[in-house]
Gaussian input, Z-matrix of N, CA and C with variables (Angstrom, degrees):
# hf/3-21g

backbone

0 1
 N
 C     1     B1
 C     2     B2     1     A1
 N     3     B3     2     A2     1     D1
 C     4     B4     3     A3     2     D2
 C     5     B5     4     A4     3     D3
 N     6     B6     5     A5     4     D4
 C     7     B7     6     A6     5     D5
 C     8     B8     7     A7     6     D6
 N     9     B9     8     A8     7     D7
 C    10    B10     9     A9     8     D8
 C    11    B11    10    A10     9     D9
 N    12    B12    11    A11    10    D10
 C    13    B13    12    A12    11    D11
 C    14    B14    13    A13    12    D12
 N    15    B15    14    A14    13    D13
 C    16    B16    15    A15    14    D14
 C    17    B17    16    A16    15    D15
 N    18    B18    17    A17    16    D16
 C    19    B19    18    A18    17    D17
 C    20    B20    19    A19    18    D18
 N    21    B21    20    A20    19    D19
 C    22    B22    21    A21    20    D20
 C    23    B23    22    A22    21    D21
 N    24    B24    23    A23    22    D22
 C    25    B25    24    A24    23    D23
 C    26    B26    25    A25    24    D24
 N    27    B27    26    A26    25    D25
 C    28    B28    27    A27    26    D26
 C    29    B29    28    A28    27    D27
 N    30    B30    29    A29    28    D28
 C    31    B31    30    A30    29    D29
 C    32    B32    31    A31    30    D30
 N    33    B33    32    A32    31    D31
 C    34    B34    33    A33    32    D32
 C    35    B35    34    A34    33    D33
 N    36    B36    35    A35    34    D34
 C    37    B37    36    A36    35    D35
 C    38    B38    37    A37    36    D36
 N    39    B39    38    A38    37    D37
 C    40    B40    39    A39    38    D38
 C    41    B41    40    A40    39    D39
 N    42    B42    41    A41    40    D40
 C    43    B43    42    A42    41    D41
 C    44    B44    43    A43    42    D42
 N    45    B45    44    A44    43    D43
 C    46    B46    45    A45    44    D44
 C    47    B47    46    A46    45    D45
 N    48    B48    47    A47    46    D46
 C    49    B49    48    A48    47    D47
 C    50    B50    49    A49    48    D48
 N    51    B51    50    A50    49    D49
 C    52    B52    51    A51    50    D50
 C    53    B53    52    A52    51    D51
 N    54    B54    53    A53    52    D52
 C    55    B55    54    A54    53    D53
 C    56    B56    55    A55    54    D54
 N    57    B57    56    A56    55    D55
 C    58    B58    57    A57    56    D56
 C    59    B59    58    A58    57    D57
 N    60    B60    59    A59    58    D58
 C    61    B61    60    A60    59    D59
 C    62    B62    61    A61    60    D60
 N    63    B63    62    A62    61    D61
 C    64    B64    63    A63    62    D62
 C    65    B65    64    A64    63    D63
 N    66    B66    65    A65    64    D64
 C    67    B67    66    A66    65    D65
 C    68    B68    67    A67    66    D66
 N    69    B69    68    A68    67    D67
 C    70    B70    69    A69    68    D68
 C    71    B71    70    A70    69    D69
 N    72    B72    71    A71    70    D70
 C    73    B73    72    A72    71    D71
 C    74    B74    73    A73    72    D72
 N    75    B75    74    A74    73    D73
 C    76    B76    75    A75    74    D74
 C    77    B77    76    A76    75    D75
 N    78    B78    77    A77    76    D76
 C    79    B79    78    A78    77    D77
 C    80    B80    79    A79    78    D78
 N    81    B81    80    A80    79    D79
 C    82    B82    81    A81    80    D80
 C    83    B83    82    A82    81    D81
 N    84    B84    83    A83    82    D82
 C    85    B85    84    A84    83    D83
 C    86    B86    85    A85    84    D84
 N    87    B87    86    A86    85    D85
 C    88    B88    87    A87    86    D86
 C    89    B89    88    A88    87    D87
 N    90    B90    89    A89    88    D88
 C    91    B91    90    A90    89    D89
 C    92    B92    91    A91    90    D90
 N    93    B93    92    A92    91    D91
 C    94    B94    93    A93    92    D92
 C    95    B95    94    A94    93    D93
 N    96    B96    95    A95    94    D94
 C    97    B97    96    A96    95    D95
 C    98    B98    97    A97    96    D96
 N    99    B99    98    A98    97    D97
 C   100   B100    99    A99    98    D98
 C   101   B101   100   A100    99    D99
 N   102   B102   101   A101   100   D100
 C   103   B103   102   A102   101   D101
 C   104   B104   103   A103   102   D102
 N   105   B105   104   A104   103   D103
 C   106   B106   105   A105   104   D104
 C   107   B107   106   A106   105   D105
 N   108   B108   107   A107   106   D106
 C   109   B109   108   A108   107   D107
 C   110   B110   109   A109   108   D108
 N   111   B111   110   A110   109   D109
 C   112   B112   111   A111   110   D110
 C   113   B113   112   A112   111   D111
 N   114   B114   113   A113   112   D112
 C   115   B115   114   A114   113   D113
 C   116   B116   115   A115   114   D114
 N   117   B117   116   A116   115   D115
 C   118   B118   117   A117   116   D116
 C   119   B119   118   A118   117   D117
 N   120   B120   119   A119   118   D118
 C   121   B121   120   A120   119   D119
 C   122   B122   121   A121   120   D120
 N   123   B123   122   A122   121   D121
 C   124   B124   123   A123   122   D122
 C   125   B125   124   A124   123   D123
 N   126   B126   125   A125   124   D124
 C   127   B127   126   A126   125   D125
 C   128   B128   127   A127   126   D126
 N   129   B129   128   A128   127   D127
 C   130   B130   129   A129   128   D128
 C   131   B131   130   A130   129   D129
 N   132   B132   131   A131   130   D130
 C   133   B133   132   A132   131   D131
 C   134   B134   133   A133   132   D132
 N   135   B135   134   A134   133   D133
 C   136   B136   135   A135   134   D134
 C   137   B137   136   A136   135   D135
 N   138   B138   137   A137   136   D136
 C   139   B139   138   A138   137   D137
 C   140   B140   139   A139   138   D138
 N   141   B141   140   A140   139   D139
 C   142   B142   141   A141   140   D140
 C   143   B143   142   A142   141   D141
 N   144   B144   143   A143   142   D142
 C   145   B145   144   A144   143   D143
 C   146   B146   145   A145   144   D144
 N   147   B147   146   A146   145   D145
 C   148   B148   147   A147   146   D146
 C   149   B149   148   A148   147   D147
 N   150   B150   149   A149   148   D148
 C   151   B151   150   A150   149   D149
 C   152   B152   151   A151   150   D150
 N   153   B153   152   A152   151   D151
 C   154   B154   153   A153   152   D152
 C   155   B155   154   A154   153   D153
 N   156   B156   155   A155   154   D154
 C   157   B157   156   A156   155   D155
 C   158   B158   157   A157   156   D156
 N   159   B159   158   A158   157   D157
 C   160   B160   159   A159   158   D158
 C   161   B161   160   A160   159   D159
 N   162   B162   161   A161   160   D160
 C   163   B163   162   A162   161   D161
 C   164   B164   163   A163   162   D162
 N   165   B165   164   A164   163   D163
 C   166   B166   165   A165   164   D164
 C   167   B167   166   A166   165   D165
 N   168   B168   167   A167   166   D166
 C   169   B169   168   A168   167   D167
 C   170   B170   169   A169   168   D168
 N   171   B171   170   A170   169   D169
 C   172   B172   171   A171   170   D170
 C   173   B173   172   A172   171   D171
 N   174   B174   173   A173   172   D172
 C   175   B175   174   A174   173   D173
 C   176   B176   175   A175   174   D174
 N   177   B177   176   A176   175   D175
 C   178   B178   177   A177   176   D176
 C   179   B179   178   A178   177   D177
 N   180   B180   179   A179   178   D178
 C   181   B181   180   A180   179   D179
 C   182   B182   181   A181   180   D180
 N   183   B183   182   A182   181   D181
 C   184   B184   183   A183   182   D182
 C   185   B185   184   A184   183   D183
 N   186   B186   185   A185   184   D184
 C   187   B187   186   A186   185   D185
 C   188   B188   187   A187   186   D186
 N   189   B189   188   A188   187   D187
 C   190   B190   189   A189   188   D188
 C   191   B191   190   A190   189   D189
 N   192   B192   191   A191   190   D190
 C   193   B193   192   A192   191   D191
 C   194   B194   193   A193   192   D192
 N   195   B195   194   A194   193   D193
 C   196   B196   195   A195   194   D194
 C   197   B197   196   A196   195   D195
 N   198   B198   197   A197   196   D196
 C   199   B199   198   A198   197   D197
 C   200   B200   199   A199   198   D198
 N   201   B201   200   A200   199   D199
 C   202   B202   201   A201   200   D200
 C   203   B203   202   A202   201   D201
 N   204   B204   203   A203   202   D202
 C   205   B205   204   A204   203   D203
 C   206   B206   205   A205   204   D204
 N   207   B207   206   A206   205   D205
 C   208   B208   207   A207   206   D206
 C   209   B209   208   A208   207   D207
 N   210   B210   209   A209   208   D208
 C   211   B211   210   A210   209   D209
 C   212   B212   211   A211   210   D210
 N   213   B213   212   A212   211   D211
 C   214   B214   213   A213   212   D212
 C   215   B215   214   A214   213   D213
 N   216   B216   215   A215   214   D214
 C   217   B217   216   A216   215   D215
 C   218   B218   217   A217   216   D216
 N   219   B219   218   A218   217   D217
 C   220   B220   219   A219   218   D218
 C   221   B221   220   A220   219   D219
 N   222   B222   221   A221   220   D220
 C   223   B223   222   A222   221   D221
 C   224   B224   223   A223   222   D222
 N   225   B225   224   A224   223   D223
 C   226   B226   225   A225   224   D224
 C   227   B227   226   A226   225   D225
 N   228   B228   227   A227   226   D226
 C   229   B229   228   A228   227   D227
 C   230   B230   229   A229   228   D228
 N   231   B231   230   A230   229   D229
 C   232   B232   231   A231   230   D230
 C   233   B233   232   A232   231   D231
 N   234   B234   233   A233   232   D232
 C   235   B235   234   A234   233   D233
 C   236   B236   235   A235   234   D234
 N   237   B237   236   A236   235   D235
 C   238   B238   237   A237   236   D236
 C   239   B239   238   A238   237   D237
 N   240   B240   239   A239   238   D238
 C   241   B241   240   A240   239   D239
 C   242   B242   241   A241   240   D240
 N   243   B243   242   A242   241   D241
 C   244   B244   243   A243   242   D242
 C   245   B245   244   A244   243   D243
 N   246   B246   245   A245   244   D244
 C   247   B247   246   A246   245   D245
 C   248   B248   247   A247   246   D246
 N   249   B249   248   A248   247   D247
 C   250   B250   249   A249   248   D248
 C   251   B251   250   A250   249   D249
 N   252   B252   251   A251   250   D250
 C   253   B253   252   A252   251   D251
 C   254   B254   253   A253   252   D252
 N   255   B255   254   A254   253   D253
 C   256   B256   255   A255   254   D254
 C   257   B257   256   A256   255   D255
 N   258   B258   257   A257   256   D256
 C   259   B259   258   A258   257   D257
 C   260   B260   259   A259   258   D258
 N   261   B261   260   A260   259   D259
 C   262   B262   261   A261   260   D260
 C   263   B263   262   A262   261   D261
 N   264   B264   263   A263   262   D262
 C   265   B265   264   A264   263   D263
 C   266   B266   265   A265   264   D264
 N   267   B267   266   A266   265   D265
 C   268   B268   267   A267   266   D266
 C   269   B269   268   A268   267   D267
 N   270   B270   269   A269   268   D268
 C   271   B271   270   A270   269   D269
 C   272   B272   271   A271   270   D270

   B1=1.3456
   B2=1.5519
   B3=1.3490
   B4=1.4054
   B5=1.5063
   B6=1.3780
   B7=1.4279
   B8=1.4266
   B9=1.3410
   B10=1.5227
   B11=1.5068
   B12=1.2964
   B13=1.4702
   B14=1.5856
   B15=1.2822
   B16=1.3808
   B17=1.5414
   B18=1.3474
   B19=1.4384
   B20=1.4978
   B21=1.3667
   B22=1.4595
   B23=1.5634
   B24=1.3823
   B25=1.4311
   B26=1.5351
   B27=1.3076
   B28=1.4708
   B29=1.5865
   B30=1.2601
   B31=1.4969
   B32=1.5078
   B33=1.3852
   B34=1.4680
   B35=1.4940
   B36=1.2633
   B37=1.3809
   B38=1.5349
   B39=1.2463
   B40=1.4758
   B41=1.5150
   B42=1.3443
   B43=1.4447
   B44=1.5782
   B45=1.3502
   B46=1.3670
   B47=1.5312
   B48=1.3579
   B49=1.3969
   B50=1.5839
   B51=1.3193
   B52=1.5354
   B53=1.4754
   B54=1.2366
   B55=1.4783
   B56=1.5959
   B57=1.3231
   B58=1.4903
   B59=1.4549
   B60=1.3460
   B61=1.5453
   B62=1.4740
   B63=1.3223
   B64=1.4901
   B65=1.5075
   B66=1.2773
   B67=1.3915
   B68=1.4342
   B69=1.3657
   B70=1.4345
   B71=1.6260
   B72=1.1865
   B73=1.5364
   B74=1.4967
   B75=1.3248
   B76=1.5178
   B77=1.4645
   B78=1.2944
   B79=1.4870
   B80=1.4816
   B81=1.3330
   B82=1.4872
   B83=1.4498
   B84=1.3216
   B85=1.4729
   B86=1.4949
   B87=1.3881
   B88=1.5313
   B89=1.5412
   B90=1.3408
   B91=1.4327
   B92=1.5232
   B93=1.3237
   B94=1.5117
   B95=1.4482
   B96=1.3341
   B97=1.4346
   B98=1.5407
   B99=1.2974
   B100=1.4902
   B101=1.5495
   B102=1.3311
   B103=1.4533
   B104=1.6391
   B105=1.3246
   B106=1.4580
   B107=1.4589
   B108=1.4294
   B109=1.4438
   B110=1.5759
   B111=1.3209
   B112=1.4653
   B113=1.6296
   B114=1.3715
   B115=1.4584
   B116=1.5280
   B117=1.3849
   B118=1.4825
   B119=1.5932
   B120=1.3012
   B121=1.4788
   B122=1.4088
   B123=1.3044
   B124=1.4786
   B125=1.5560
   B126=1.2593
   B127=1.5295
   B128=1.5520
   B129=1.3502
   B130=1.4581
   B131=1.4568
   B132=1.3701
   B133=1.4987
   B134=1.4142
   B135=1.3813
   B136=1.4145
   B137=1.5137
   B138=1.3560
   B139=1.4174
   B140=1.5167
   B141=1.2366
   B142=1.4293
   B143=1.5090
   B144=1.2851
   B145=1.4440
   B146=1.5605
   B147=1.3179
   B148=1.3999
   B149=1.5364
   B150=1.2600
   B151=1.5221
   B152=1.4607
   B153=1.3030
   B154=1.4779
   B155=1.4861
   B156=1.3410
   B157=1.4785
   B158=1.5009
   B159=1.3588
   B160=1.4064
   B161=1.5551
   B162=1.3363
   B163=1.4626
   B164=1.5717
   B165=1.3361
   B166=1.4849
   B167=1.6037
   B168=1.2764
   B169=1.4570
   B170=1.6458
   B171=1.2415
   B172=1.5309
   B173=1.5151
   B174=1.3230
   B175=1.4573
   B176=1.4902
   B177=1.3552
   B178=1.4626
   B179=1.5591
   B180=1.2867
   B181=1.4117
   B182=1.5399
   B183=1.3556
   B184=1.4358
   B185=1.5660
   B186=1.3549
   B187=1.3793
   B188=1.4924
   B189=1.3507
   B190=1.3536
   B191=1.5579
   B192=1.2912
   B193=1.5241
   B194=1.6326
   B195=1.2524
   B196=1.4723
   B197=1.5751
   B198=1.3545
   B199=1.4039
   B200=1.4971
   B201=1.3174
   B202=1.4800
   B203=1.5121
   B204=1.3007
   B205=1.4280
   B206=1.5572
   B207=1.3346
   B208=1.3927
   B209=1.5479
   B210=1.2834
   B211=1.4273
   B212=1.5491
   B213=1.3416
   B214=1.4987
   B215=1.4480
   B216=1.3557
   B217=1.4945
   B218=1.5395
   B219=1.3969
   B220=1.4950
   B221=1.5275
   B222=1.3725
   B223=1.4578
   B224=1.5148
   B225=1.3765
   B226=1.4010
   B227=1.5639
   B228=1.3975
   B229=1.4718
   B230=1.5501
   B231=1.3312
   B232=1.4679
   B233=1.5276
   B234=1.2883
   B235=1.4999
   B236=1.5513
   B237=1.3218
   B238=1.4981
   B239=1.4769
   B240=1.2994
   B241=1.3903
   B242=1.5393
   B243=1.3884
   B244=1.4575
   B245=1.4856
   B246=1.2958
   B247=1.3918
   B248=1.5964
   B249=1.3275
   B250=1.4966
   B251=1.4438
   B252=1.3808
   B253=1.5390
   B254=1.5176
   B255=1.3739
   B256=1.5015
   B257=1.5450
   B258=1.3403
   B259=1.4439
   B260=1.5156
   B261=1.2999
   B262=1.4799
   B263=1.5672
   B264=1.4017
   B265=1.4293
   B266=1.5359
   B267=1.2273
   B268=1.6438
   B269=1.4966
   B270=1.3744
   B271=1.4675
   B272=1.5729
   A1=114.05
   A2=117.78
   A3=119.20
   A4=109.90
   A5=114.08
   A6=122.51
   A7=113.17
   A8=116.69
   A9=122.38
   A10=107.55
   A11=114.49
   A12=119.87
   A13=105.61
   A14=113.21
   A15=122.73
   A16=106.82
   A17=115.22
   A18=119.08
   A19=108.93
   A20=116.21
   A21=117.11
   A22=107.44
   A23=116.51
   A24=123.37
   A25=105.93
   A26=112.86
   A27=119.94
   A28=110.73
   A29=112.61
   A30=115.38
   A31=106.99
   A32=115.29
   A33=117.58
   A34=111.35
   A35=121.11
   A36=127.89
   A37=106.89
   A38=120.80
   A39=124.51
   A40=106.97
   A41=114.20
   A42=118.88
   A43=107.56
   A44=116.13
   A45=122.42
   A46=110.85
   A47=114.71
   A48=119.56
   A49=103.66
   A50=114.17
   A51=118.16
   A52=109.28
   A53=123.50
   A54=127.96
   A55=111.41
   A56=113.58
   A57=119.95
   A58=111.75
   A59=115.14
   A60=118.20
   A61=110.32
   A62=118.90
   A63=119.13
   A64=110.64
   A65=118.68
   A66=124.02
   A67=117.59
   A68=118.82
   A69=127.62
   A70=107.21
   A71=113.13
   A72=116.82
   A73=108.68
   A74=113.26
   A75=119.07
   A76=110.57
   A77=119.66
   A78=122.34
   A79=109.76
   A80=117.93
   A81=122.87
   A82=113.17
   A83=114.56
   A84=122.13
   A85=111.11
   A86=117.05
   A87=118.03
   A88=107.06
   A89=120.28
   A90=119.28
   A91=106.99
   A92=118.21
   A93=118.26
   A94=113.29
   A95=119.79
   A96=125.42
   A97=109.93
   A98=116.61
   A99=120.12
   A100=112.06
   A101=116.36
   A102=120.19
   A103=110.45
   A104=116.34
   A105=118.02
   A106=110.03
   A107=117.21
   A108=118.75
   A109=107.34
   A110=113.85
   A111=123.03
   A112=112.11
   A113=114.00
   A114=116.78
   A115=116.87
   A116=112.39
   A117=121.73
   A118=108.96
   A119=113.90
   A120=120.89
   A121=111.12
   A122=120.69
   A123=126.22
   A124=109.20
   A125=114.53
   A126=120.11
   A127=108.45
   A128=116.20
   A129=116.05
   A130=114.21
   A131=116.47
   A132=119.21
   A133=116.09
   A134=120.45
   A135=123.49
   A136=108.29
   A137=122.01
   A138=125.58
   A139=112.68
   A140=121.62
   A141=124.43
   A142=113.39
   A143=120.93
   A144=122.06
   A145=111.55
   A146=118.02
   A147=122.16
   A148=114.53
   A149=117.57
   A150=120.70
   A151=117.94
   A152=119.13
   A153=118.16
   A154=113.57
   A155=117.02
   A156=124.11
   A157=106.89
   A158=118.39
   A159=120.44
   A160=111.54
   A161=115.09
   A162=114.39
   A163=116.08
   A164=110.17
   A165=115.89
   A166=110.68
   A167=116.88
   A168=122.92
   A169=110.04
   A170=113.09
   A171=120.92
   A172=110.23
   A173=111.33
   A174=120.17
   A175=112.03
   A176=119.59
   A177=127.48
   A178=109.17
   A179=120.43
   A180=121.17
   A181=116.31
   A182=115.15
   A183=121.66
   A184=106.95
   A185=117.58
   A186=123.94
   A187=111.27
   A188=118.15
   A189=120.33
   A190=111.07
   A191=116.24
   A192=123.03
   A193=100.46
   A194=120.64
   A195=121.60
   A196=112.35
   A197=119.02
   A198=123.90
   A199=110.54
   A200=118.20
   A201=120.66
   A202=107.64
   A203=119.65
   A204=119.44
   A205=115.28
   A206=116.29
   A207=117.54
   A208=115.83
   A209=116.78
   A210=120.02
   A211=115.19
   A212=112.86
   A213=113.59
   A214=108.55
   A215=121.09
   A216=122.41
   A217=111.14
   A218=113.94
   A219=113.89
   A220=110.37
   A221=117.18
   A222=122.09
   A223=108.84
   A224=115.56
   A225=118.65
   A226=115.15
   A227=113.15
   A228=120.84
   A229=109.74
   A230=117.56
   A231=120.71
   A232=109.12
   A233=118.50
   A234=121.55
   A235=111.29
   A236=112.58
   A237=114.62
   A238=109.74
   A239=120.55
   A240=123.50
   A241=114.04
   A242=112.45
   A243=116.44
   A244=114.51
   A245=119.89
   A246=126.41
   A247=112.90
   A248=110.45
   A249=115.53
   A250=113.45
   A251=115.81
   A252=118.14
   A253=110.99
   A254=110.48
   A255=114.97
   A256=114.23
   A257=113.13
   A258=119.97
   A259=105.66
   A260=117.59
   A261=119.18
   A262=111.90
   A263=111.37
   A264=114.96
   A265=113.13
   A266=115.24
   A267=118.88
   A268=108.01
   A269=119.55
   A270=118.54
   A271=111.19
   D1=136.30
   D2=-167.58
   D3=-130.09
   D4=132.79
   D5=177.75
   D6=-121.91
   D7=35.95
   D8=-177.64
   D9=-64.58
   D10=158.52
   D11=179.18
   D12=-83.90
   D13=138.52
   D14=178.30
   D15=-114.83
   D16=129.50
   D17=-177.99
   D18=-64.85
   D19=115.76
   D20=-179.66
   D21=-126.10
   D22=38.19
   D23=-176.94
   D24=-76.60
   D25=74.42
   D26=171.99
   D27=-116.15
   D28=147.61
   D29=175.09
   D30=-53.67
   D31=156.43
   D32=174.54
   D33=-55.03
   D34=135.31
   D35=-173.55
   D36=-81.19
   D37=145.74
   D38=171.85
   D39=-63.97
   D40=153.19
   D41=179.08
   D42=-67.34
   D43=152.15
   D44=175.90
   D45=-85.82
   D46=126.83
   D47=-178.42
   D48=-70.03
   D49=140.79
   D50=179.20
   D51=-56.01
   D52=-36.34
   D53=-179.96
   D54=-55.03
   D55=-29.89
   D56=-177.37
   D57=-60.26
   D58=-27.24
   D59=-178.91
   D60=-85.19
   D61=-8.48
   D62=-177.60
   D63=-61.88
   D64=-38.76
   D65=-177.30
   D66=-83.22
   D67=-8.37
   D68=-177.57
   D69=-87.00
   D70=122.68
   D71=172.30
   D72=-95.89
   D73=167.08
   D74=-179.62
   D75=-55.08
   D76=-40.00
   D77=-176.48
   D78=-69.98
   D79=-37.78
   D80=173.50
   D81=-55.90
   D82=-52.95
   D83=179.63
   D84=-59.48
   D85=-41.91
   D86=-176.69
   D87=-67.97
   D88=-30.93
   D89=-178.53
   D90=-71.50
   D91=-39.32
   D92=175.58
   D93=-60.55
   D94=-43.78
   D95=177.93
   D96=-62.49
   D97=-44.94
   D98=-177.87
   D99=-64.05
   D100=-26.94
   D101=-175.95
   D102=-87.88
   D103=1.36
   D104=172.51
   D105=-67.99
   D106=154.11
   D107=175.94
   D108=-62.10
   D109=153.49
   D110=-169.19
   D111=-47.55
   D112=-54.94
   D113=-178.19
   D114=-59.61
   D115=-41.75
   D116=174.56
   D117=-57.01
   D118=-51.56
   D119=-176.25
   D120=-60.73
   D121=-46.07
   D122=-176.05
   D123=-61.20
   D124=-51.18
   D125=-178.14
   D126=-67.02
   D127=-44.48
   D128=177.65
   D129=-56.52
   D130=-48.18
   D131=177.84
   D132=-63.20
   D133=-39.39
   D134=179.88
   D135=-67.58
   D136=-46.40
   D137=-176.23
   D138=-76.20
   D139=-57.88
   D140=-172.40
   D141=-81.41
   D142=-40.75
   D143=-176.39
   D144=-88.92
   D145=-42.87
   D146=-177.97
   D147=-95.60
   D148=-12.80
   D149=174.57
   D150=79.32
   D151=14.97
   D152=176.38
   D153=-73.92
   D154=153.25
   D155=179.57
   D156=-81.20
   D157=163.21
   D158=-179.77
   D159=-68.06
   D160=-29.68
   D161=172.97
   D162=-66.20
   D163=-36.98
   D164=176.79
   D165=-68.13
   D166=-41.24
   D167=179.44
   D168=-65.37
   D169=-41.43
   D170=175.32
   D171=-53.43
   D172=-52.85
   D173=-178.05
   D174=-61.36
   D175=-46.13
   D176=179.47
   D177=-64.36
   D178=-42.48
   D179=-175.08
   D180=-98.33
   D181=-0.06
   D182=176.73
   D183=63.26
   D184=48.74
   D185=172.70
   D186=-130.30
   D187=177.69
   D188=174.74
   D189=-85.29
   D190=151.32
   D191=-176.86
   D192=-61.21
   D193=-44.04
   D194=-179.10
   D195=-57.83
   D196=-34.47
   D197=172.54
   D198=-64.54
   D199=-42.28
   D200=-179.52
   D201=-63.85
   D202=-48.60
   D203=177.60
   D204=-58.91
   D205=-42.37
   D206=175.06
   D207=-64.56
   D208=-39.45
   D209=173.84
   D210=-63.18
   D211=-33.54
   D212=178.98
   D213=-73.60
   D214=-43.49
   D215=177.95
   D216=-56.20
   D217=-40.83
   D218=-175.96
   D219=-75.09
   D220=-27.03
   D221=177.70
   D222=-67.02
   D223=-47.56
   D224=178.87
   D225=-57.61
   D226=-46.91
   D227=177.68
   D228=-57.69
   D229=-44.07
   D230=-178.54
   D231=-67.03
   D232=-39.17
   D233=176.21
   D234=-64.82
   D235=-43.09
   D236=178.98
   D237=-62.22
   D238=-43.05
   D239=-179.66
   D240=-61.14
   D241=-42.65
   D242=175.58
   D243=-68.14
   D244=-29.52
   D245=174.76
   D246=-67.55
   D247=-43.91
   D248=174.03
   D249=-61.91
   D250=-38.67
   D251=177.20
   D252=-59.48
   D253=-46.94
   D254=-178.07
   D255=-63.70
   D256=-30.29
   D257=-179.48
   D258=-69.12
   D259=-40.54
   D260=-178.74
   D261=-64.27
   D262=-38.22
   D263=178.23
   D264=-71.17
   D265=-32.52
   D266=-178.04
   D267=-73.87
   D268=-21.96
   D269=-172.98
   D270=-83.73

């Protein structure tokens, strides 16, 4: 399991219009999640899908709770960016 830092020095992304999710099916969203870097994906799944707290995730993965929070924020930003790209393609 890897929790290396990934360079995400991007300007703040614009917010995703709720209509952008309209064309995304469950399978599409699962593909985006599965394409996340391992650390991001693990924390995202444990937090968002399975509902664990950052303290619980930290204990399970032997990391700091702050690392869990950071990985989740970065995973969400990456997903948001990918959804925006898909929205541009769909238009």
